[in-house]
C-alpha positions as CSV (number, residue, x, y, z in Angstrom):
1,M,29.4,-27.7,50.1
2,P,26.7,-25.4,48.8
3,S,26.3,-22.2,50.7
4,A,23.4,-20.5,51.3
5,A,23.4,-18.4,48.4
6,D,23.7,-21.5,46.0
7,Q,20.9,-23.2,47.7
8,T,18.3,-20.7,47.1
9,L,19.0,-20.1,43.6
10,E,18.7,-23.8,43.5
11,N,15.4,-23.8,45.0
12,Q,14.2,-21.0,43.1
13,N,15.3,-23.5,40.2
14,E,13.1,-26.0,41.2
15,E,10.2,-23.7,42.0
16,E,10.4,-22.3,38.0
17,L,10.9,-25.9,37.1
18,N,8.1,-26.6,38.4
19,S,6.0,-23.8,37.1
20,L,6.9,-24.2,34.0
21,H,6.5,-27.7,34.0
22,S,2.5,-26.8,35.1
23,K,2.1,-24.5,31.9
24,I,3.4,-27.3,29.9
25,K,0.8,-29.7,31.1
26,S,-1.8,-27.0,30.9
27,L,-0.9,-25.5,27.3
28,R,-1.1,-29.8,26.4
29,S,-4.4,-30.1,27.4
30,V,-5.9,-27.0,25.9
31,T,-4.2,-28.1,22.5
32,I,-5.5,-32.0,22.7
33,D,-9.2,-30.1,23.4
34,I,-8.4,-28.2,20.1
35,L,-7.7,-31.2,18.1
36,D,-10.7,-33.1,19.5
37,D,-13.1,-30.4,19.1
38,A,-11.8,-30.0,15.2
39,N,-12.0,-33.6,14.6
40,R,-15.3,-33.5,16.1
41,Q,-16.6,-30.4,13.7
42,N,-14.7,-32.3,10.5
43,D,-16.6,-35.4,11.3
44,Q,-19.7,-33.0,11.1
45,T,-18.8,-31.5,7.9
46,N,-18.1,-35.1,6.2
47,S,-21.6,-36.4,7.6
48,F,-23.7,-33.0,5.9
49,T,-21.5,-33.7,2.7
50,S,-22.3,-37.5,2.5
51,F,-25.7,-36.2,3.6
52,A,-25.8,-33.7,0.9
53,S,-24.1,-36.3,-1.6
54,S,-26.9,-38.6,-0.6
55,L,-29.7,-36.5,-1.7
56,F,-28.3,-35.0,-5.0
57,S,-28.1,-38.8,-5.8
58,T,-31.6,-39.4,-4.8
59,S,-32.7,-36.4,-6.5
60,R,-30.9,-37.1,-9.9
61,H,-32.5,-40.9,-9.9
62,H,-36.1,-39.4,-9.1
63,S,-35.4,-37.5,-12.1
64,R,-34.1,-40.2,-14.9
65,T,-37.0,-42.5,-13.1
66,M,-40.2,-39.8,-13.7
67,A,-38.5,-38.9,-17.5
68,S,-38.5,-42.9,-18.6
69,T,-42.3,-43.6,-17.3
70,S,-45.7,-42.8,-18.7
71,T,-47.6,-39.2,-18.3
72,L,-50.2,-41.3,-16.5
73,R,-47.9,-43.2,-13.8
74,Q,-46.4,-39.2,-13.2
75,Y,-50.0,-38.2,-12.4
76,R,-50.6,-41.2,-10.4
77,T,-47.5,-40.2,-8.1
78,I,-48.4,-36.9,-7.8
79,A,-51.7,-37.4,-6.6
80,Y,-50.5,-40.2,-4.2
81,I,-48.2,-37.6,-2.6
82,V,-50.4,-34.7,-2.9
83,G,-53.0,-37.1,-1.1
84,A,-50.5,-38.3,1.7
85,I,-50.1,-34.4,2.5
86,V,-53.7,-34.1,2.8
87,V,-54.6,-37.0,5.2
88,F,-51.4,-35.7,7.2
89,W,-53.3,-32.1,7.3
90,L,-56.5,-33.7,8.5
91,I,-54.7,-36.0,10.9
92,M,-53.0,-32.9,12.6
93,K,-55.9,-30.8,12.2
94,L,-57.7,-33.1,14.2
95,W,-55.0,-33.8,16.9
96,R,-54.7,-30.3,17.8
97,S,-58.3,-29.4,18.2
98,G,-58.2,-32.3,20.9
99,P,-61.2,-33.4,22.2
100,S,-64.4,-31.6,21.2
101,S,-66.9,-29.7,23.9
102,S,-69.4,-32.4,22.7
103,S,-67.6,-35.7,23.1
104,S,-67.2,-34.8,27.0
105,P,-70.0,-36.1,29.2
106,H,-73.0,-33.7,30.3
107,V,-73.0,-34.3,33.9
108,I,-76.8,-33.3,35.4
109,E,-77.0,-31.7,39.0
110,P,-80.0,-33.0,40.7
111,E,-82.1,-30.3,41.9
112,Y,-83.2,-30.4,45.8
């Protein structure tokens, strides 16, 4: 039969074991969170790299296309782009100004 001192040591060992077990669970949780965050950042980096590569490829394709076409076609394309920007600017300017005071109905109050 174990003595009281042995029982006390056994209880202390169990408490320490439970404490270590909870610390291991916490450490595992933190490690998994770090791994998930690293994977998420890696995915964002990969998507940015993919976008940059696609943008570079499109730019290179556009340069080759413009170099192989006639000068008149290049000027026409530039005019379309500038015209679209001007139209967009005008629409935004009109939209920001809102309804003018002249378009609101005037209320005439009767004289008594």
